[in-house]
C-alpha positions in Angstrom: -122.0 63.2 -43.0 -122.0 59.8 -41.3 -118.8 58.6 -39.7 -116.7 56.0 -41.4 -118.2 53.1 -39.4 -121.8 54.0 -40.1 -124.0 52.8 -42.9 -121.7 50.0 -43.9 -123.2 46.8 -45.2 -123.1 43.1 -44.5 -125.3 40.3 -45.8 -126.1 36.9 -44.4 -127.7 34.6 -47.0 -129.3 31.2 -46.3 -129.3 28.5 -49.0 -131.0 25.1 -49.5 -129.0 22.0 -50.5 -130.6 19.9 -53.2 -129.8 16.6 -54.9 -128.8 17.2 -58.6 -130.8 14.1 -59.7 -134.0 14.1 -57.6 -133.9 17.8 -56.9 -135.0 17.0 -53.3 -133.5 18.5 -50.2 -130.4 16.6 -48.9 -128.9 16.9 -45.4 -125.3 17.5 -46.4 -124.5 20.7 -44.6 -121.6 19.2 -42.7 -119.8 18.0 -45.8 -120.4 21.3 -47.7 -119.2 23.5 -44.8 -116.1 21.4 -44.1 -115.1 21.8 -47.7 -116.0 25.5 -47.9 -113.9 26.2 -44.8 -110.9 24.5 -46.1 -109.3 27.7 -47.4 -110.0 29.5 -44.2 -111.5 32.6 -45.7 -115.2 31.8 -46.3 -117.6 32.8 -43.5 -120.0 30.0 -43.7 -122.1 28.5 -41.0 -124.7 25.8 -40.1 -128.4 26.8 -40.0 -131.3 25.3 -38.2 -131.7 22.4 -40.7 -129.1 20.1 -42.1 -130.4 20.9 -45.5 -129.3 24.5 -45.1 -126.1 26.5 -45.0 -125.5 30.2 -44.4 -122.8 32.5 -45.8 -121.9 35.9 -44.4 -120.0 38.7 -46.1 -117.3 40.9 -44.5 -118.2 44.5 -43.7 -118.6 46.4 -47.0 -118.6 50.1 -47.8 -120.0 50.0 -51.3 -122.5 48.1 -53.3 -119.8 47.1 -55.7 -117.8 45.6 -52.9 -120.9 43.8 -51.5 -121.7 42.4 -55.0 -118.2 40.9 -55.2 -118.5 39.3 -51.8 -122.0 37.9 -52.4 -121.1 36.5 -55.8 -117.8 35.0 -54.4 -119.5 33.3 -51.5 -122.1 31.8 -53.7 -119.5 30.5 -56.0 -117.5 29.0 -53.1 -120.5 27.3 -51.6 -121.6 26.1 -55.1 -118.2 24.5 -55.7 -118.2 22.9 -52.2 -121.7 21.6 -52.7 -120.8 20.0 -56.0 -117.9 18.2 -54.4 -120.3 17.0 -51.7 -122.7 15.7 -54.4 -125.4 18.4 -54.1 -126.2 21.9 -55.3 -127.1 25.2 -53.5 -130.4 26.9 -54.2 -131.4 30.4 -53.1 -135.1 30.4 -52.5 -137.3 31.2 -49.6 -138.7 27.6 -49.8 -138.2 24.4 -51.6 -140.9 23.8 -54.3 -141.8 20.3 -53.3 -139.4 18.5 -51.0 -141.2 17.2 -47.8 -140.1 18.0 -44.3 -139.0 14.4 -43.8 -136.1 15.1 -46.1 -134.5 17.2 -43.4 -133.2 16.9 -39.9 -132.6 19.6 -37.3 -128.9 20.4 -37.0 -127.7 18.6 -33.8 -126.4 21.6 -32.0 -127.6 22.5 -28.4 -129.3 25.7 -29.4 -131.2 24.1 -32.3 -132.1 21.0 -30.3 -133.6 23.3 -27.6 -135.7 25.0 -30.3 -136.9 21.6 -31.5 -137.7 20.5 -27.9 -139.6 23.7 -27.2 -141.4 24.4 -30.5 -141.7 20.9 -31.9 -143.3 20.8 -35.3 -142.8 24.5 -35.9 -139.1 23.9 -35.7 -139.1 20.7 -37.8 -141.1 22.4 -40.6 -138.9 25.5 -40.6 -137.5 24.7 -44.1 -137.3 28.3 -45.2 -134.5 30.7 -46.0 -134.1 34.4 -45.6 -131.7 37.2 -46.6 -130.5 39.3 -43.7 -129.0 42.8 -44.3 -126.8 44.4 -41.7 -126.6 48.2 -41.9 -124.0 49.9 -39.6 -125.5 52.3 -37.1 -122.8 52.9 -34.5 -125.0 54.7 -31.9 -127.2 52.3 -30.0 -129.9 54.9 -29.3 -129.9 56.1 -32.9 -130.3 52.5 -34.0 -133.6 52.3 -32.1 -134.8 55.7 -33.5 -134.0 54.5 -37.0 -135.8 51.2 -36.4 -138.9 53.2 -35.4 -138.8 55.2 -38.6 -138.3 52.5 -41.2 -141.2 50.3 -40.1 -143.7 51.6 -42.6 -141.6 50.7 -45.6 -140.6 47.2 -44.7 -143.6 45.7 -46.6 -142.6 47.5 -49.8 -139.1 46.0 -49.8 -140.5 42.5 -49.0 -142.9 42.9 -52.0 -140.1 43.3 -54.6 -138.0 40.5 -53.0 -140.6 37.7 -52.8 -139.2 34.3 -53.7 -141.2 31.4 -52.2 -144.4 30.7 -54.1 -144.3 26.9 -53.8 -144.5 24.7 -50.7 -144.7 20.9 -50.4 -145.5 20.5 -54.1 -148.3 23.2 -54.2 -148.5 26.6 -55.6 -149.6 28.4 -52.4 -151.1 31.4 -54.0 -148.5 33.5 -52.1 -145.5 35.2 -53.5 -143.7 34.7 -50.2 -145.1 31.7 -48.4 -141.9 31.8 -46.3 -143.4 34.9 -44.6 -146.4 32.8 -43.5 -144.2 29.9 -42.2 -141.8 32.3 -40.5 -144.5 34.2 -38.6 -145.5 31.1 -36.7 -142.7 31.8 -34.2 -143.9 33.7 -31.2 -141.1 36.3 -31.5 -141.6 37.0 -35.2 -143.3 40.0 -36.7 -142.6 43.7 -36.8 -141.6 45.4 -33.5 -143.5 48.2 -32.0 -142.1 51.7 -31.5 -139.6 52.1 -28.6 -139.1 55.3 -26.7 -135.4 54.6 -26.2 -132.7 52.0 -26.3 -133.2 51.6 -22.5 -136.8 50.5 -23.1 -135.7 48.0 -25.7 -133.0 46.6 -23.4 -135.6 46.3 -20.6 -137.9 44.3 -22.9 -135.0 41.9 -23.9 -134.2 41.4 -20.2 -137.8 40.7 -19.4 -138.0 38.1 -22.3 -134.9 36.4 -20.9 -136.1 36.5 -17.3 -139.4 35.0 -18.2 -138.0 32.4 -20.5 -139.8 33.9 -23.5 -136.4 33.6 -25.2 -133.2 31.9 -24.2 -130.9 34.3 -26.1 -131.3 37.7 -27.8 -130.8 36.0 -31.1 -134.2 34.3 -30.7 -135.9 37.7 -31.3 -137.0 37.0 -34.8 -138.4 40.4 -35.8 -138.4 41.8 -39.3 -135.9 44.3 -38.0 -133.8 44.3 -34.9 -130.6 45.7 -33.4 -128.0 43.0 -33.9 -127.0 41.1 -30.8 -123.4 40.8 -32.2 -122.6 43.9 -34.2 -123.3 47.6 -34.1 -125.8 47.2 -36.9 -129.5 47.2 -37.6 -130.4 43.8 -39.1 -133.2 43.8 -41.7 -134.7 40.3 -41.8 -138.0 40.7 -43.6 -137.1 39.3 -47.0 -136.9 35.9 -48.6 -133.6 34.5 -49.7 -133.0 36.4 -53.0 -132.9 34.4 -56.2 -130.0 36.3 -57.8 -127.0 38.3 -56.7 -128.5 41.4 -58.2 -131.6 41.1 -56.1 -129.5 40.7 -52.9 -127.6 43.9 -53.9 -130.9 45.7 -54.6 -132.3 44.8 -51.2 -129.1 45.8 -49.4 -129.0 49.2 -51.2 -132.7 49.9 -50.4 -132.3 49.1 -46.7 -129.1 51.1 -46.4 -130.8 54.1 -48.0 -133.8 53.6 -45.7 -131.6 53.6 -42.6 -129.7 56.7 -43.8 -132.9 58.6 -44.7 -134.4 57.7 -41.3 -131.2 58.9 -39.5 -131.2 62.2 -41.5 -134.9 62.8 -40.6 -134.3 62.1 -37.0 -131.4 64.6 -36.8 -133.5 67.2 -38.6 -136.2 66.7 -36.1 -138.9 65.7 -38.5 -142.1 64.1 -37.1 -142.1 60.3 -36.8 -144.5 58.6 -39.2 -146.4 56.2 -36.9 -147.9 53.0 -38.3 -150.2 50.9 -36.1 -149.0 47.3 -35.7 -152.3 46.0 -37.0 -151.9 47.9 -40.2 -148.2 46.9 -40.5 -149.2 43.2 -40.2 -151.9 43.7 -42.9 -149.3 45.4 -45.2 -146.8 42.6 -44.6 -149.5 40.0 -45.4 -150.5 41.9 -48.6 -146.8 42.1 -49.8 -146.3 38.4 -49.1 -149.5 37.4 -50.8 -149.1 39.4 -54.0 -145.6 40.7 -54.3 -145.7 43.4 -57.0 -148.5 41.8 -58.9 -151.4 43.3 -56.9 -152.0 46.3 -54.7 -149.9 47.2 -51.7 -150.9 49.2 -48.6 -149.3 52.6 -48.7 -149.0 53.0 -44.9 -147.9 56.7 -44.9 -150.8 57.6 -47.2 -153.4 55.3 -45.6 -154.5 53.8 -48.9 -154.1 50.8 -51.3 -152.2 51.5 -54.6 -150.9 49.4 -57.4 -147.6 47.8 -56.2 -145.3 49.4 -58.8 -146.6 52.9 -57.7 -145.8 52.2 -54.1 -142.4 50.8 -55.0 -141.5 53.9 -57.2 -142.8 56.2 -54.4 -140.2 54.5 -52.1 -137.5 55.2 -54.7 -138.5 58.9 -54.9 -138.3 59.1 -51.1 -134.8 57.5 -51.0 -133.4 59.2 -54.1 -131.6 62.1 -52.3 -129.7 59.6 -50.1 -129.1 57.1 -52.9 -127.6 59.9 -55.0 -125.5 61.1 -52.2 -124.1 57.6 -51.5 -123.6 57.0 -55.3 -126.1 54.1 -55.4 -129.0 55.7 -57.4 -128.3 54.3 -60.8 -127.5 50.8 -59.5 -130.5 50.5 -57.1 -133.1 52.2 -59.2 -132.0 50.1 -62.3 -132.3 46.9 -60.3 -135.7 47.8 -59.0 -137.0 48.7 -62.4 -135.7 45.4 -63.7 -137.7 43.5 -61.1 -140.8 45.5 -61.8 -140.5 44.8 -65.6 -139.1 41.3 -65.5 -140.7 39.8 -62.4 -139.8 39.0 -58.9 -138.2 35.7 -57.9 -141.6 34.3 -57.2 -142.9 35.3 -60.6 -139.9 33.8 -62.3 -140.4 30.5 -60.4 -144.0 30.4 -61.6 -143.0 31.1 -65.2 -140.5 28.2 -65.0 -143.2 25.9 -63.8 -145.7 27.0 -66.4 -143.5 25.8 -69.3 -143.9 22.1 -68.5 -145.7 22.0 -65.2 -142.7 20.3 -63.6 -141.5 21.4 -60.2 -138.1 19.9 -60.9 -137.7 22.6 -63.7 -138.3 25.2 -61.0 -135.4 23.8 -58.9 -133.1 23.7 -61.9 -133.9 27.4 -62.6 -133.3 28.4 -59.0 -129.9 26.6 -58.9 -128.9 28.2 -62.2 -129.9 31.7 -61.0 -128.3 31.3 -57.6 -124.8 31.2 -59.1 -125.3 33.2 -62.3 -123.3 36.4 -62.6 
């Protein structure tokens, strides 16, 4: 059994700030954060843009505890946003607001990013959901990271939540993925032989100026630079509390399953980086409404079949942790009722008004 400090959970959620009348983005992060920090308990931070804020949970041992933290932080930020004359919206992208509605947060690290990456930084109006899973042993964290790579696209597919961009239906279920992958340090990492090899690469990146801080490694999964965790970063900001809990439960089960396989000495399932990129693209393009690439099987299958195959793979660990009913039920609800992207499109289809989409996102962000 894992030690008490392993396979804990933490979540960092990024939110957009929108005007309640125009539904456009508004750069009021400072006011919102000052208000949210007034009670001293909420862990809330600036993000790259002044139209964004981030909330982070405490370390949680159960999905029930995590759900309470996520819901509580969303309610806190929602109340603070209302007092600042705006609303929070949990979406990978804003449906129509132009980049000119935002400004880069005037902090040295963010200003350096703007100086170096220019328009890529200024257009980075996207939000993600980052799941931290406790893996205390640094070498084991790398071995777990190697093993979970083939299943990252499947989790992305059921968490897609950014179909609109600059007033257009992009045709993608997660256009945030396409925007995000413009960063040179984005993507899925290759397999590492050891933690030492990983550390050597980070040192080389720093030495050559490829990054100015380990936090600038924007991979879909990485060892956290701050905590003894693996940080899963592949998914859009989740529309609802339930979907955040679902994603967290899946990633924890993936990490535990990978650890158990490593300890048992099972062969590593290798996936070429080229095929991983193709699988990520397919998941971002279609979500669960098309076919996904089943990397272990080397074939394309209807998305629900690939998602349910993942559940079967994770079931022993999910049952052992006590998460099976919760996680499997949430996954089935998404497969039957639609992803965040599908629900955004349905909201638009009623009157073909993107403001209706923003209203729906705001409502779902704080529901439950």
